[in-house]
Structure formats: structure tokens, C-alpha cells
TIDO-397381 format. One record per residue (C-alpha): x, y, z; residue in three letters. Coordinates in steps of 0.2 Angstrom, whole numbers, padded with zeros to 4 digits, always signed. Layout:
% residues N
XYZALA
...
END
This chain:
% residues 90
+0026+0007+0062UNK
+0015-0006+0053UNK
+0010-0020+0063UNK
+0007-0037+0057UNK
-0008-0044+0066UNK
-0010-0063+0067UNK
-0029-0063+0064UNK
-0024-0060+0046UNK
-0017-0076+0043UNK
-0031-0091+0041UNK
-0025-0108+0031UNK
-0025-0105+0014UNK
-0024-0085+0014UNK
-0023-0069+0020UNK
-0040-0062+0027UNK
-0046-0044+0032UNK
-0043-0026+0027UNK
-0024-0024+0027UNK
-0015-0006+0026UNK
-0004-0004+0014UNK
+0011-0003+0023UNK
+0005-0018+0034UNK
+0008-0026+0016UNK
+0024-0019+0011UNK
+0029-0026+0028UNK
+0025-0042+0025UNK
+0030-0044+0009UNK
+0049-0039+0013UNK
+0045-0055+0028UNK
+0042-0066+0017UNK
+0055-0061+0004UNK
+0067-0064+0018UNK
+0060-0081+0022UNK
+0059-0086+0006UNK
+0078-0081+0000UNK
+0084-0096+0007UNK
+0076-0105-0010UNK
+0086-0112-0023UNK
+0088-0098-0033UNK
+0079-0107-0049UNK
+0063-0109-0037UNK
+0049-0098-0042UNK
+0034-0094-0026UNK
+0017-0095-0034UNK
+0005-0079-0030UNK
-0013-0079-0035UNK
-0030-0070-0029UNK
-0047-0071-0027UNK
-0061-0063-0032UNK
-0063-0050-0020UNK
-0060-0031-0026UNK
-0044-0025-0013UNK
-0035-0041-0017UNK
-0025-0034-0035UNK
-0018-0018-0024UNK
-0013-0031-0010UNK
-0007-0043-0024UNK
+0008-0029-0033UNK
+0011-0023-0016UNK
+0017-0041-0011UNK
+0024-0046-0028UNK
+0036-0028-0029UNK
+0043-0034-0013UNK
+0046-0049-0018UNK
+0054-0046-0034UNK
+0063-0032-0026UNK
+0070-0045-0015UNK
+0076-0055-0033UNK
+0066-0068-0029UNK
+0056-0077-0043UNK
+0037-0074-0045UNK
+0025-0083-0056UNK
+0007-0073-0056UNK
-0007-0085-0060UNK
-0021-0069-0057UNK
-0038-0072-0053UNK
-0040-0090-0049UNK
-0050-0102-0039UNK
-0043-0109-0023UNK
-0042-0126-0030UNK
-0032-0121-0045UNK
-0020-0112-0034UNK
-0017-0128-0025UNK
-0014-0137-0040UNK
-0003-0127-0049UNK
+0014-0131-0041UNK
+0013-0148-0047UNK
+0009-0141-0067UNK
+0021-0130-0063UNK
+0034-0140-0059UNK
END
């Protein structure tokens, strides 16, 4: 079974090598957590410039969408833009 290691989590991002099964498990866990949001709320995801991140994003977003959550994907952006996005996207 996949294991979610605590060292993956940093203040603002996931860091390190993540197995696909672990990313799916994380996506399901986040989906369950965020299902408590009002139905009109939207989650914002973004990625940095490292090459492997896009596949992580795909695995994560699929699980969030499968749970019926709304997701706004900013694509590849600098971190400050990600932090600014909730204020601009309402």
C-alpha cells in the first residue's frame, strides 16, 4: 500500500520524489477533506517549473474531480502568483 511520508510536505508545496500510487492516495485524502467545502468553492492548483510536477498534477486533479470538486488550474506559475490567485479569482 502507498504511504504518505511527512517529509513530502513543506510550508507551501510538496517536495521530493513521489510515487504515482502515493499521489493518488494524497488526492483521495485531499478530496475527502475538501468535500466539506460549500459546493460553489473552487480549489486552486498550480505547479512550478520542475519536469515531473505535471504528472503529479494530473494524478492529483483527477482524484479531486472524481470526488466532484471544482478545480482551477493555474498551470505553471511563480509562487507569488499562486498566493495572489485566491484574491483575484474570488
